[in-house]
BAFI-858954 format. One line per field, with one value per atom (N, C-alpha, C, CB): residue number from 1; atom name; x, z, y. Coordinates in Angstrom, 2 decimals. Each point is the difference from the previous one (the first is absolute). Glycine has a CB too. Layout:
N
seq: [NUM:...]
atom: [CA:...]
u: [X:...]
w: [Z:...]
v: [Y:...]
% end
This chain:
201
seq: [1:1:1:1:2:2:2:2:3:3:3:3:4:4:4:4:5:5:5:5:6:6:6:6:7:7:7:7:8:8:8:8:9:9:9:9:10:10:10:10:11:11:11:11:12:12:12:12:13:13:13:13:14:14:14:14:15:15:15:15:16:16:16:16:17:17:17:17:18:18:18:18:19:19:19:19:20:20:20:20:21:21:21:21:22:22:22:22:23:23:23:23:24:24:24:24:25:25:25:25:26:26:26:26:27:27:27:27:28:28:28:28:29:29:29:29:30:30:30:30:31:31:31:31:32:32:32:32:33:33:33:33:34:34:34:34:35:35:35:35:36:36:36:36:37:37:37:37:38:38:38:38:39:39:39:39:40:40:40:40:41:41:41:41:42:42:42:42:43:43:43:43:44:44:44:44:45:45:45:45:46:46:46:46:47:47:47:47:48:48:48:48:49:49:49:49:50:50:50:50:51:51:51:51:52:52:52:52:53:53:53:53:54:54:54:54:55:55:55:55:56:56:56:56:57:57:57:57:58:58:58:58:59:59:59:59:60:60:60:60:61:61:61:61:62:62:62:62:63:63:63:63:64:64:64:64:65:65:65:65:66:66:66:66:67:67:67:67:68:68:68:68:69:69:69:69:70:70:70:70:71:71:71:71:72:72:72:72:73:73:73:73:74:74:74:74:75:75:75:75:76:76:76:76:77:77:77:77:78:78:78:78:79:79:79:79:80:80:80:80:81:81:81:81:82:82:82:82:83:83:83:83:84:84:84:84:85:85:85:85:86:86:86:86:87:87:87:87:88:88:88:88:89:89:89:89:90:90:90:90:91:91:91:91:92:92:92:92:93:93:93:93:94:94:94:94:95:95:95:95:96:96:96:96:97:97:97:97:98:98:98:98:99:99:99:99:100:100:100:100:101:101:101:101:102:102:102:102:103:103:103:103:104:104:104:104:105:105:105:105:106:106:106:106:107:107:107:107:108:108:108:108:109:109:109:109:110:110:110:110:111:111:111:111:112:112:112:112:113:113:113:113:114:114:114:114:115:115:115:115:116:116:116:116:117:117:117:117:118:118:118:118:119:119:119:119:120:120:120:120:121:121:121:121:122:122:122:122:123:123:123:123:124:124:124:124:125:125:125:125:126:126:126:126:127:127:127:127:128:128:128:128:129:129:129:129:130:130:130:130:131:131:131:131:132:132:132:132:133:133:133:133:134:134:134:134:135:135:135:135:136:136:136:136:137:137:137:137:138:138:138:138:139:139:139:139:140:140:140:140:141:141:141:141:142:142:142:142:143:143:143:143:144:144:144:144:145:145:145:145:146:146:146:146:147:147:147:147:148:148:148:148:149:149:149:149:150:150:150:150:151:151:151:151:152:152:152:152:153:153:153:153:154:154:154:154:155:155:155:155:156:156:156:156:157:157:157:157:158:158:158:158:159:159:159:159:160:160:160:160:161:161:161:161:162:162:162:162:163:163:163:163:164:164:164:164:165:165:165:165:166:166:166:166:167:167:167:167:168:168:168:168:169:169:169:169:170:170:170:170:171:171:171:171:172:172:172:172:173:173:173:173:174:174:174:174:175:175:175:175:176:176:176:176:177:177:177:177:178:178:178:178:179:179:179:179:180:180:180:180:181:181:181:181:182:182:182:182:183:183:183:183:184:184:184:184:185:185:185:185:186:186:186:186:187:187:187:187:188:188:188:188:189:189:189:189:190:190:190:190:191:191:191:191:192:192:192:192:193:193:193:193:194:194:194:194:195:195:195:195:196:196:196:196:197:197:197:197:198:198:198:198:199:199:199:199:200:200:200:200:201:201:201:201]
atom: [N:CA:C:CB:N:CA:C:CB:N:CA:C:CB:N:CA:C:CB:N:CA:C:CB:N:CA:C:CB:N:CA:C:CB:N:CA:C:CB:N:CA:C:CB:N:CA:C:CB:N:CA:C:CB:N:CA:C:CB:N:CA:C:CB:N:CA:C:CB:N:CA:C:CB:N:CA:C:CB:N:CA:C:CB:N:CA:C:CB:N:CA:C:CB:N:CA:C:CB:N:CA:C:CB:N:CA:C:CB:N:CA:C:CB:N:CA:C:CB:N:CA:C:CB:N:CA:C:CB:N:CA:C:CB:N:CA:C:CB:N:CA:C:CB:N:CA:C:CB:N:CA:C:CB:N:CA:C:CB:N:CA:C:CB:N:CA:C:CB:N:CA:C:CB:N:CA:C:CB:N:CA:C:CB:N:CA:C:CB:N:CA:C:CB:N:CA:C:CB:N:CA:C:CB:N:CA:C:CB:N:CA:C:CB:N:CA:C:CB:N:CA:C:CB:N:CA:C:CB:N:CA:C:CB:N:CA:C:CB:N:CA:C:CB:N:CA:C:CB:N:CA:C:CB:N:CA:C:CB:N:CA:C:CB:N:CA:C:CB:N:CA:C:CB:N:CA:C:CB:N:CA:C:CB:N:CA:C:CB:N:CA:C:CB:N:CA:C:CB:N:CA:C:CB:N:CA:C:CB:N:CA:C:CB:N:CA:C:CB:N:CA:C:CB:N:CA:C:CB:N:CA:C:CB:N:CA:C:CB:N:CA:C:CB:N:CA:C:CB:N:CA:C:CB:N:CA:C:CB:N:CA:C:CB:N:CA:C:CB:N:CA:C:CB:N:CA:C:CB:N:CA:C:CB:N:CA:C:CB:N:CA:C:CB:N:CA:C:CB:N:CA:C:CB:N:CA:C:CB:N:CA:C:CB:N:CA:C:CB:N:CA:C:CB:N:CA:C:CB:N:CA:C:CB:N:CA:C:CB:N:CA:C:CB:N:CA:C:CB:N:CA:C:CB:N:CA:C:CB:N:CA:C:CB:N:CA:C:CB:N:CA:C:CB:N:CA:C:CB:N:CA:C:CB:N:CA:C:CB:N:CA:C:CB:N:CA:C:CB:N:CA:C:CB:N:CA:C:CB:N:CA:C:CB:N:CA:C:CB:N:CA:C:CB:N:CA:C:CB:N:CA:C:CB:N:CA:C:CB:N:CA:C:CB:N:CA:C:CB:N:CA:C:CB:N:CA:C:CB:N:CA:C:CB:N:CA:C:CB:N:CA:C:CB:N:CA:C:CB:N:CA:C:CB:N:CA:C:CB:N:CA:C:CB:N:CA:C:CB:N:CA:C:CB:N:CA:C:CB:N:CA:C:CB:N:CA:C:CB:N:CA:C:CB:N:CA:C:CB:N:CA:C:CB:N:CA:C:CB:N:CA:C:CB:N:CA:C:CB:N:CA:C:CB:N:CA:C:CB:N:CA:C:CB:N:CA:C:CB:N:CA:C:CB:N:CA:C:CB:N:CA:C:CB:N:CA:C:CB:N:CA:C:CB:N:CA:C:CB:N:CA:C:CB:N:CA:C:CB:N:CA:C:CB:N:CA:C:CB:N:CA:C:CB:N:CA:C:CB:N:CA:C:CB:N:CA:C:CB:N:CA:C:CB:N:CA:C:CB:N:CA:C:CB:N:CA:C:CB:N:CA:C:CB:N:CA:C:CB:N:CA:C:CB:N:CA:C:CB:N:CA:C:CB:N:CA:C:CB:N:CA:C:CB:N:CA:C:CB:N:CA:C:CB:N:CA:C:CB:N:CA:C:CB:N:CA:C:CB:N:CA:C:CB:N:CA:C:CB:N:CA:C:CB:N:CA:C:CB:N:CA:C:CB:N:CA:C:CB:N:CA:C:CB:N:CA:C:CB:N:CA:C:CB:N:CA:C:CB:N:CA:C:CB:N:CA:C:CB:N:CA:C:CB:N:CA:C:CB:N:CA:C:CB:N:CA:C:CB:N:CA:C:CB:N:CA:C:CB:N:CA:C:CB:N:CA:C:CB:N:CA:C:CB:N:CA:C:CB:N:CA:C:CB:N:CA:C:CB:N:CA:C:CB:N:CA:C:CB:N:CA:C:CB:N:CA:C:CB:N:CA:C:CB:N:CA:C:CB:N:CA:C:CB:N:CA:C:CB:N:CA:C:CB:N:CA:C:CB:N:CA:C:CB:N:CA:C:CB:N:CA:C:CB]
u: [-9.98:0.98:0.41:0.96:-0.95:0.48:0.93:-0.57:0.18:1.45:1.54:-2.13:1.02:1.68:0.48:-0.35:0.12:0.60:0.58:-1.62:1.23:0.79:1.44:-2.60:2.63:0.67:1.08:-1.63:1.69:0.75:0.25:-0.99:0.60:-0.08:2.06:-3.82:3.25:0.91:1.49:-1.86:1.98:1.11:1.00:-1.09:-0.05:0.88:0.40:-1.21:2.27:0.61:-0.24:1.62:-2.02:-0.41:0.77:0.11:-0.70:0.38:0.72:0.47:-1.19:0.75:-0.81:1.48:-0.50:-1.10:-0.64:1.18:-2.98:-0.33:-1.04:0.54:-0.46:-1.34:-0.45:0.54:-1.76:-0.88:-0.97:0.20:0.01:-0.72:-1.17:2.25:-3.21:-1.36:-0.68:0.41:-0.15:-0.59:-1.11:0.82:-2.21:-0.42:-0.98:1.02:-1.68:-0.64:0.87:-1.47:2.64:1.42:-0.16:0.51:-0.67:-0.16:1.34:-1.94:2.55:1.44:1.11:-0.44:0.42:-0.20:0.12:-1.10:-0.09:-0.27:0.43:-2.76:3.13:0.52:1.41:-1.49:1.81:2.00:0.32:0.56:-1.47:-0.16:0.28:-2.09:0.47:-0.16:0.52:-1.68:2.51:0.50:1.44:-2.47:3.05:1.36:0.80:-1.17:0.11:0.87:0.98:0.03:-0.61:0.17:0.12:-0.95:1.43:0.33:-1.26:3.37:-4.54:-0.14:-1.23:1.09:-1.25:-0.76:-0.34:1.17:-2.64:-0.42:-0.49:-0.30:0.75:-0.47:-1.40:2.70:-3.49:-1.43:-0.71:-0.57:-0.17:-0.45:-1.43:1.56:-2.36:-0.98:-0.75:0.30:-0.43:-0.07:-1.16:0.88:-1.75:-0.63:0.72:-2.23:3.00:0.96:0.80:0.21:0.43:0.88:-0.68:1.61:-2.99:-0.53:-0.01:-1.10:0.30:-0.05:0.87:-1.00:2.42:1.03:0.96:-0.01:-0.47:0.42:-0.92:0.42:-1.40:-1.62:0.62:-1.80:2.49:0.66:0.67:0.17:0.73:1.76:0.82:-0.23:0.15:0.82:1.14:-2.03:3.11:0.21:0.57:0.09:-1.45:-0.21:0.02:-2.23:2.53:0.04:-0.71:2.31:-2.81:-0.94:1.54:-3.09:2.96:0.92:-0.09:1.45:-0.42:-0.41:1.55:-1.44:1.97:0.72:0.82:-1.57:1.05:0.40:0.88:-1.55:1.17:0.89:0.26:-1.30:0.93:0.61:0.95:-2.04:2.68:0.63:1.81:-2.38:2.63:1.02:0.36:-1.10:0.30:-0.13:1.03:-2.53:2.45:0.57:1.42:-2.00:2.61:1.84:0.34:0.70:0.05:0.73:0.55:0.70:-1.22:-0.27:-0.50:2.18:-3.11:-1.00:-1.03:0.15:-0.09:-0.79:0.99:-2.38:2.01:1.30:-1.64:3.03:-4.26:-0.58:-1.05:0.77:-1.33:-1.01:-0.74:1.16:-2.34:-1.25:-1.01:0.62:-0.74:-0.89:-1.25:1.87:-2.67:-0.86:-1.16:0.72:-0.96:-1.40:0.08:-1.91:2.66:0.46:0.28:1.23:-0.26:0.86:-0.27:0.48:-2.10:-0.50:-0.06:-0.46:-0.52:-0.82:0.95:-2.33:3.58:0.75:0.72:0.56:-0.26:0.19:1.25:-1.27:2.52:1.45:0.42:1.19:-1.45:0.28:1.38:-1.11:2.15:0.98:1.04:-1.08:0.55:0.28:-0.39:0.18:-1.07:-0.82:1.11:-2.95:3.15:0.91:1.50:-1.47:1.93:1.52:0.01:0.67:-1.80:-0.13:-0.49:-0.43:-0.33:0.29:1.21:-1.63:2.61:0.89:1.64:-1.47:0.97:0.73:-0.07:-0.26:-1.57:-0.37:0.14:-2.19:2.52:0.08:0.48:-1.34:2.11:1.07:-0.64:1.62:-2.67:-0.81:-1.19:0.18:-0.38:-2.02:-0.53:0.01:-1.57:-0.59:-1.73:1.75:-1.96:-0.53:-0.91:1.65:-3.16:-0.96:-0.72:-0.26:-0.24:-0.60:-1.15:2.55:-3.73:-0.67:0.78:-2.01:1.96:0.39:-0.67:0.96:-0.48:-0.87:0.35:-0.01:0.41:0.52:-0.72:2.11:-2.94:-0.54:-0.62:-0.47:-0.15:-0.62:-1.90:2.15:-2.31:-1.01:-0.68:0.46:0.49:0.21:0.26:0.23:0.86:0.16:-1.30:1.95:-2.80:-0.82:-1.35:1.24:-1.48:-1.19:0.59:-1.14:2.19:0.41:-0.19:1.55:-0.99:-0.15:-1.23:1.53:-2.46:-1.48:-0.98:0.45:-0.29:-0.98:0.94:-1.09:2.14:0.53:-0.43:0.62:-0.92:-0.10:1.07:-2.61:2.96:0.63:-0.43:0.27:0.14:-0.27:-0.25:1.07:-2.35:-0.30:-0.05:-1.86:2.58:0.28:-0.43:1.93:-1.66:0.00:0.71:-0.65:2.09:1.17:-0.40:2.27:-2.49:0.30:-2.21:3.22:-3.35:-1.04:-0.72:0.56:-0.69:0.09:0.09:1.12:-1.98:-0.14:1.02:-2.41:3.14:1.15:-0.41:1.08:-2.13:-0.17:0.04:-1.05:0.77:0.02:1.17:-2.23:2.76:1.47:0.65:0.29:0.87:0.69:1.35:-1.29:1.21:1.30:0.50:-0.96:1.72:0.79:0.51:0.48:0.73:1.26:-0.49:1.81:-2.47:-0.32:1.65:-3.23:3.67:1.03:0.05:1.04:-0.04:0.22:0.94:-0.95:1.12:0.97:1.34:-1.93:1.99:1.13:0.02:-0.07:-0.46:0.16:0.99:-1.80:0.80:1.16:0.82:-1.18:1.87:1.82:0.63:-0.34:-0.54:1.10:0.18:-1.35:0.48:-0.21:1.63:-2.97:2.73:1.25:1.06:-0.88:0.86:1.40:0.46:0.10:-0.98:0.28:0.81:-2.52:1.86:0.25:1.36:-2.70:3.16:0.36:-0.28:0.93:-1.67:-0.69:0.32:-2.16:2.77:-0.01:-1.33:1.65:-1.92:-1.39:0.58:-1.62:1.11:0.89:-1.37:1.99:-3.42:-0.86:-1.10:0.81:-1.20:-1.71:-0.74:0.45:-1.58:-1.12:-1.42:1.20:-2.01:-1.41:-0.77:0.54:-1.73:-1.29:-1.20:1.01:-2.07:-1.41:-0.57:-0.23:-1.07:-0.68:-0.32:-1.17:1.40:0.14:1.42:-1.79:2.28:1.55:0.84:-0.93:-0.20:0.91:1.66:-2.56:3.59:1.06:-0.23:1.12:-1.12:0.25:0.71:0.05:0.01:0.77:0.52:-0.76:0.61:1.44:0.76:-1.19:1.10:1.12:0.64:0.60:0.08:1.78:0.21:0.68:-1.64:-0.07:-0.52:-0.16:0.80:-0.11:-1.36:3.62:-3.32:-1.13:-1.16:1.41:-1.44:-1.76:-0.15:0.05:0.93:-0.91:-0.34:1.77:-1.17:-0.67:-1.10:1.68:-1.88:-1.53:-1.18:1.55:-1.01:-0.99:-0.30:0.55:0.78:0.12:-1.20:2.28:-3.12:-1.12:0.58:-1.83:2.94:0.60:1.36:-1.93:3.36:0.97:0.48:0.02:0.92:0.89:1.81:-2.21:2.88:1.22:0.97:-1.03:2.02:1.26:0.91:-0.25:0.26:1.04:1.10:-1.81:2.75:1.72:0.42:1.64:-0.76:0.70:0.97:-0.63:1.74:1.44:0.44:0.74:-0.05:1.37:-0.77:1.83:-2.81:-0.31:-0.59:1.83]
w: [-12.21:1.39:-0.34:0.78:0.49:-0.11:-0.65:1.61:-1.87:-1.10:1.23:-2.76:4.40:0.77:-0.28:1.80:-2.07:0.19:-1.73:2.56:-3.24:-1.25:0.02:-1.31:1.99:0.25:1.07:-0.97:1.52:1.00:-0.95:2.13:-3.11:-0.76:-0.85:-0.11:-0.67:-0.24:0.40:-0.79:2.37:0.26:0.67:-0.18:-0.53:0.17:-1.10:1.65:-2.01:-1.08:-0.15:0.26:-1.31:-1.07:1.03:-3.11:3.35:0.20:1.72:-3.11:3.50:1.56:1.06:-0.34:1.71:1.35:1.09:-0.29:-0.15:0.54:1.49:-2.61:3.27:1.12:0.23:1.01:-0.93:0.33:1.36:-2.62:3.20:1.65:-0.54:2.53:-1.50:-0.38:-1.18:1.63:-2.45:-1.39:-0.74:0.75:0.37:-0.25:-1.10:1.68:-2.59:-1.01:-0.87:0.00:0.36:-0.72:-1.45:1.28:-1.89:-0.90:-0.85:1.39:-0.21:-0.67:-0.18:0.91:-0.64:0.21:-1.55:2.36:-2.20:-1.55:-1.03:0.72:-0.44:-0.93:-0.20:0.77:0.25:0.01:-0.70:2.33:-2.09:-0.50:-1.95:2.58:-2.58:-1.88:-0.40:-0.34:0.70:-1.10:0.90:-1.70:2.28:1.10:-0.36:2.21:-1.99:0.16:1.42:-2.80:3.36:1.23:1.44:-1.40:1.91:0.98:1.20:-0.55:0.39:1.43:0.68:-0.87:2.30:0.99:0.53:0.55:0.41:0.62:1.38:-2.11:3.53:1.13:0.50:0.59:0.01:-0.03:1.58:-2.98:3.50:1.57:-0.52:2.32:-3.31:0.20:-0.72:0.23:0.23:-0.28:-1.22:2.54:-3.03:-0.56:-1.48:2.12:-2.12:-1.41:-0.04:-0.04:1.10:-0.67:-0.45:1.51:-1.27:-0.32:-1.35:1.90:-2.28:-1.39:-0.87:0.80:0.09:-1.16:-0.63:1.05:0.16:0.10:-1.28:3.02:-2.81:-0.70:-1.43:1.77:-1.79:-1.78:-0.68:0.39:0.72:-0.32:0.73:-2.29:2.91:0.38:1.62:-1.78:1.57:1.11:1.47:-1.84:2.11:1.48:1.43:-1.47:2.62:0.87:1.04:-0.75:1.58:1.34:0.99:0.38:-0.47:0.87:0.04:-0.44:1.37:1.35:-0.55:3.43:-3.69:-0.12:1.15:-1.30:2.72:0.55:0.61:-0.22:0.12:0.68:-1.19:2.65:-3.79:-0.13:-1.42:1.39:-1.73:-0.56:0.62:-1.50:2.57:1.07:-0.61:2.44:-2.96:-0.29:-1.24:0.96:-2.28:-0.62:-0.29:0.09:-0.85:0.19:-1.12:0.54:-0.21:-0.53:-1.20:2.07:-2.84:-1.65:-0.79:-0.09:0.84:-0.67:-0.91:2.08:-2.80:-1.07:-0.21:0.60:-2.17:-0.14:0.20:-2.47:2.86:0.29:0.66:-1.71:2.77:1.21:-0.16:1.53:-1.83:0.03:0.65:-1.10:1.94:0.81:-0.44:1.98:-2.39:-0.88:1.04:-2.06:2.31:0.96:1.10:-1.98:2.77:1.35:0.81:-0.95:0.73:0.99:1.15:-1.40:1.31:0.87:1.01:-1.29:0.87:0.75:0.11:-0.52:0.63:1.32:1.07:-1.69:2.54:1.27:0.65:-0.12:-1.01:0.40:-1.55:3.19:-3.56:-1.46:-0.57:0.71:0.56:0.04:-0.07:1.17:-0.08:-0.46:-1.17:1.90:-2.37:-0.89:-1.53:1.73:-1.53:-1.57:0.56:-0.61:1.46:0.25:0.08:1.36:-1.69:-0.13:-1.35:2.39:-2.85:-1.89:-0.48:-0.37:0.84:-0.76:0.57:-0.22:0.99:0.41:-0.87:1.86:-1.75:-0.97:-1.70:2.04:-2.13:-1.43:-0.62:0.18:-1.36:-0.25:-0.53:-0.36:0.10:0.14:0.94:-2.88:2.99:0.80:-0.76:2.85:-3.63:-0.51:1.23:-2.78:2.91:0.93:-0.37:1.52:-1.55:-0.14:1.05:-2.32:2.43:1.30:0.17:1.08:-0.81:-0.05:0.49:0.13:-0.78:0.41:1.04:-1.89:3.21:0.92:0.28:1.26:-2.15:-0.46:-0.87:0.24:-0.44:-1.33:0.28:-0.87:-0.36:0.34:0.90:-2.13:1.51:0.31:1.23:-1.91:2.79:1.06:1.21:-1.36:0.52:1.03:0.40:-1.48:0.37:0.12:0.70:-2.02:2.28:0.38:1.57:-2.36:2.30:1.49:0.90:-0.78:-0.18:-0.05:0.32:-1.50:0.80:0.17:0.30:-1.82:2.83:0.33:1.37:-2.71:3.00:0.89:0.64:0.12:-0.88:-0.23:-1.38:1.13:-0.56:-0.59:-1.74:2.59:-4.08:-0.70:-0.73:0.41:-1.14:-1.00:-1.67:2.15:-3.20:-1.02:-0.79:0.88:-1.91:-0.72:0.07:-1.01:1.35:0.66:1.41:-1.39:2.06:1.65:0.31:0.63:-0.57:-0.38:0.98:-2.45:3.50:1.59:1.10:-0.86:1.36:1.43:0.70:0.38:0.78:0.48:0.91:-0.44:0.81:0.81:0.08:0.13:-1.41:-1.24:-0.96:0.00:0.03:-0.94:0.38:-0.76:-0.60:0.31:0.27:-1.62:1.05:-0.53:1.35:-2.59:3.56:1.16:0.12:-0.04:-1.29:0.22:-1.45:1.38:-1.66:-1.03:0.20:0.20:-1.62:-0.21:-1.16:1.32:-1.73:-0.99:-0.92:1.18:-2.05:-1.10:0.93:-2.69:3.03:1.16:1.15:-0.69:1.32:0.79:0.03:-0.40:-1.06:-0.26:-0.90:0.60:-1.08:-0.29:1.12:-1.79:2.37:1.81:0.46:1.32:-0.78:-0.12:-0.66:-0.06:-1.76:-0.24:0.24:-1.08:1.07:-0.02:1.61:-2.05:3.30:1.58:-0.62:1.59:-2.36:-0.13:-1.12:0.78:-1.17:-1.51:-1.19:1.10:-1.19:-1.36:-1.10:1.11:-2.31:-1.32:-0.51:-0.18:-0.25:-0.55:-1.93:2.70:-3.23:-1.46:-0.68:-0.22:0.77:-1.04:0.82:-2.07:2.02:0.30:-0.84:2.53:-1.55:-1.36:0.81:-3.43:3.41:0.25:-0.92:1.50:-0.86:-0.89:0.66:-1.09:0.25:0.21:0.80:-2.60:2.37:0.63:-1.25:1.90:-3.43:-0.75:-0.20:-0.70:1.17:-0.07:-1.47:1.33:-1.87:-0.65:0.71:-1.66:1.00:0.16:-0.07:-0.66:1.99:0.40:-0.79:2.00:-2.38:-0.71:0.49:-0.87:2.19:0.81:1.07:-0.10:-0.79:0.54:1.13:-2.21:1.19:0.05:0.84:-2.43:3.27:1.51:1.22:-1.25:1.96:1.04:1.34:-0.53:0.67:0.31:-0.56:0.84:-2.04:-0.84:-0.52:-1.34:1.50:0.03:2.00:-2.90:3.68:0.78:0.57:0.00:-0.78:0.21:-1.27:1.33:-2.35:-0.88:-0.28:-0.79:0.99:-0.02:0.76:-0.56:0.10:0.73:0.24:-0.97:0.18:0.19:-0.35:-0.48:1.26:-0.29:-0.52:1.35:-2.39:-0.03:0.09:-1.74:2.56:0.30:-0.27:1.36:-2.60:0.03:0.77:-1.87:2.70:1.21:-0.19:1.26:-0.68:0.10:1.23:-2.66:3.24:0.73:-0.62:1.22:0.23:-0.46:-0.92:1.87:-1.10:-0.05:-0.94:2.88:-3.27:-1.00:0.76:-1.54]
v: [-4.08:0.51:1.15:-2.01:2.21:1.72:0.93:-0.57:1.79:0.30:0.58:1.30:-1.07:-0.43:-1.07:0.90:-2.23:-1.01:-0.39:-0.63:1.32:-0.07:1.13:-0.74:2.01:0.38:-0.76:1.64:-2.44:-1.23:-0.60:-0.32:-0.72:-0.84:0.44:-0.21:2.12:0.15:0.33:0.00:-0.02:0.08:-1.03:1.91:-3.28:-1.62:-0.47:-0.81:0.68:-0.78:-1.53:1.70:-1.75:-1.51:-0.98:0.88:-2.06:-1.35:-0.02:-0.44:1.76:-0.40:-0.48:1.72:-2.00:-0.28:0.82:-1.61:1.44:0.97:-0.15:0.84:-0.72:0.05:0.94:-1.29:1.43:0.92:-0.34:0.54:0.63:-0.47:1.04:-0.50:-0.05:0.26:0.18:0.65:-2.04:-0.34:0.49:-1.59:1.96:-0.58:-0.86:1.12:-0.22:-0.75:-1.03:1.99:-2.09:-0.29:0.68:-2.48:3.61:0.73:0.29:0.73:-0.07:0.09:-1.12:2.06:-3.43:-0.79:-0.78:0.92:-0.80:-0.92:1.56:-2.37:3.17:1.01:-0.50:2.04:-2.15:-0.17:-1.09:0.75:-2.08:-1.23:0.63:-1.39:1.77:0.14:0.75:-0.47:1.74:0.51:0.41:0.84:-0.96:0.19:-1.18:1.13:-2.67:-1.25:-0.03:-0.03:0.74:-0.07:-1.29:1.99:-2.31:-1.20:0.70:-0.79:0.83:0.84:-0.47:2.19:-1.88:-0.71:1.50:-2.76:2.42:0.78:-0.49:1.05:0.02:-0.56:0.98:-1.04:0.26:0.92:-0.16:-0.55:1.58:-0.80:-0.16:1.24:-0.84:-0.21:-1.89:3.29:-3.97:-1.21:0.01:-0.84:1.52:-0.49:1.00:-1.03:1.83:0.23:-1.06:2.40:-2.84:-1.49:-1.17:0.47:-0.30:-1.04:-0.03:-0.13:1.44:0.49:-0.15:1.24:-0.39:-0.26:-1.47:2.38:-3.18:-1.61:-0.45:-0.48:0.52:0.05:-0.07:1.74:-0.27:0.23:-0.71:1.65:-1.97:-0.43:0.75:-0.51:1.02:0.81:0.10:0.82:-1.02:-0.28:0.94:-1.80:1.35:1.39:-1.07:2.25:-1.66:-0.94:1.23:-2.05:1.34:0.98:0.48:-1.92:3.16:0.68:1.56:-1.96:1.85:1.82:0.73:-1.18:2.17:1.06:-0.07:1.26:-1.00:0.36:-0.94:1.53:-3.08:-1.31:-1.23:0.43:-0.26:-1.09:0.32:-1.54:3.13:-0.19:0.06:0.62:-1.14:-0.35:-1.63:1.72:-2.25:-1.28:-0.32:0.04:0.87:0.18:0.49:-0.24:-0.96:0.08:1.23:-3.10:3.63:1.61:-0.03:0.62:0.16:0.51:-1.38:2.07:-2.38:-1.30:0.47:-1.33:2.71:0.88:0.83:-0.07:0.50:0.90:1.58:-1.90:1.73:1.16:-0.44:1.28:-0.62:-0.21:0.88:-0.85:1.07:0.58:0.32:-0.62:2.21:-0.35:1.13:-1.11:1.03:0.41:0.63:-1.86:3.28:0.61:-1.06:1.06:-1.16:-1.14:1.09:-2.32:2.91:0.76:0.16:0.90:0.64:-0.21:-0.79:0.83:-1.96:-0.57:-1.00:0.74:-0.94:-1.14:0.69:-1.80:0.94:0.36:0.92:-2.07:1.04:1.21:-0.34:-0.18:1.87:0.67:-0.76:2.62:-1.81:0.32:-1.49:2.40:-3.63:-1.12:-0.68:0.12:-0.15:-0.56:0.51:0.20:0.93:0.89:-0.68:3.23:-3.42:-0.65:-1.52:2.05:-2.96:-1.40:-0.07:-0.62:1.80:-0.08:-0.09:1.35:-0.33:0.34:-1.51:3.53:-4.17:-1.28:-0.53:-0.25:-0.16:-1.53:0.44:-1.11:2.57:0.27:0.90:-0.85:1.34:0.68:1.24:-1.94:1.38:2.14:-0.09:1.00:0.14:-0.26:0.97:-0.49:0.60:0.69:0.29:-0.98:2.51:-0.17:1.07:-1.12:0.66:1.36:-0.10:0.28:1.39:-0.13:1.47:-1.54:1.51:1.50:0.60:-0.25:2.08:0.82:0.86:-0.46:0.40:0.59:2.09:-3.22:3.44:1.65:0.50:-0.30:-0.55:0.31:1.38:-2.52:3.49:0.95:0.33:0.07:-1.67:-0.08:-0.35:-0.11:-0.82:-0.29:0.52:-0.97:1.80:1.86:0.47:1.15:-0.44:0.80:-0.77:1.39:-2.53:-0.48:0.01:-1.51:1.56:-0.13:1.08:-1.37:2.41:1.43:0.36:0.19:-0.01:0.55:-1.32:2.17:-3.08:-1.19:-0.24:-1.27:1.66:-0.82:-1.27:1.92:-2.86:-1.30:-0.93:0.92:-2.11:-0.79:-0.15:-1.01:1.36:0.44:-1.61:2.74:-2.73:-1.45:0.59:-1.47:1.04:0.17:-1.75:2.40:-2.03:-1.19:-0.95:1.09:-0.53:-1.25:-0.17:0.67:0.17:-0.08:-0.37:2.69:-3.73:0.31:-0.97:0.92:-1.07:-0.58:0.92:-1.77:1.48:1.16:-0.35:0.30:0.38:-0.15:-0.98:2.16:-2.92:-0.32:-1.93:2.76:-2.62:-1.13:-0.26:0.60:0.47:-0.51:-0.63:1.37:-2.01:-1.12:1.26:-2.72:3.81:0.93:0.65:0.69:-1.33:0.14:1.21:-2.07:2.35:0.22:1.23:-2.77:3.39:1.01:0.63:0.56:-0.12:0.91:0.62:-1.11:2.32:0.59:-0.07:0.86:-0.75:-0.20:0.82:0.02:1.27:0.35:-0.66:1.96:-2.38:-1.53:-0.86:-0.01:-0.68:-1.03:0.22:-1.39:2.27:0.59:0.12:1.43:-0.88:0.36:-1.53:2.66:-3.99:-0.99:-0.63:0.58:-0.41:-0.57:0.32:-0.49:2.69:-0.01:-0.54:2.14:-2.04:-0.97:-1.18:0.42:-1.41:-1.19:-0.48:-0.01:1.31:-0.15:-0.44:0.10:-0.09:-0.92:0.88:-1.18:0.83:0.27:0.61:-1.80:2.99:0.07:0.02:1.75:-3.37:0.05:0.78:-2.69:3.02:0.53:0.23:-1.14:1.80:0.16:1.13:-0.68:0.59:1.40:-0.38:-0.27:1.35:0.27:0.06:0.92:-1.59:-0.22:0.36:-1.79:2.33:0.19:-1.73:2.18:-1.49:-1.05:-1.43:2.23:-1.68:-0.82:-0.96:1.61:-1.29:-0.55:0.70:-2.69:4.16:0.33:1.00:-0.35:-0.09:1.28:1.13:-1.04:1.51:1.69:0.95:-0.79:2.08:1.17:0.15:0.86:-0.67:0.65:-0.94:2.36:-3.40:-1.20:0.51:-0.95:1.62:0.05:1.12:-0.83:1.24:0.72:-0.44:1.49:-1.72:-1.09:1.24:-1.81:2.83:0.63:0.33:0.42:-0.39:0.09:-1.61:2.99:-3.91:-1.52:-0.23:-1.56:2.03:-0.41:0.48:-0.69:2.25:0.85:-0.19:2.05:-2.56:-0.54:-1.42:1.89:-3.32:-0.81:-0.79:0.79:-1.34:-1.02:-1.05:0.63:-1.59:-1.20:0.50:-1.72:0.90:-0.08:-1.32:1.77:-1.92:-1.42:0.16:-0.97:0.37:-0.07:-1.15:1.35:-1.44:-1.01:0.23:-0.38:-0.24:-0.43:-0.92:0.29:0.73:-1.79:0.39:-0.39:-0.34:0.34:0.83:-1.76:2.52:0.81:-0.61:0.76:-2.33:-0.33:-1.65:1.58:-1.56:-1.12:-1.02:0.46]
% end
């Protein structure tokens, strides 16, 4: 399991109801079952990953964040998790709205397009940068809405979401020492994690 997934798990209270959107191989779900006693389920767009997860006894359904969240009732979950998927959905704002409709809290992680290496590569080469996190050519990437930490915070303010906790991490998922400064995190953080809730609960 990735270190950023462990950080996500630390944000989740034991014994709660969790939906993991884009659950992939089910590593986070499995961890939540075993160590947090959560009632967790996942939805995943890749059918091979769904099959693999189900074969390991994990409750994962084939689904799409852009189209299937509307079918869930209000406050069906305590936490709705979107890990490293925000930049790949068609309508990020609407997905966040749905997450905070069906869940009391939303946990969102995403690669930070404001990282200094990306800025430098774009400046010096004039081409879309590729790194360990952004590792697909622009014409094949699923990442159609890259954003920075500052972009995401602005969206949260526009939507009136309360940021209960946030952190910036490096490529290994380690917490960054400059995490208390948004501007430094936007420059040096490779990934970001946010715990959100609606202002009116």
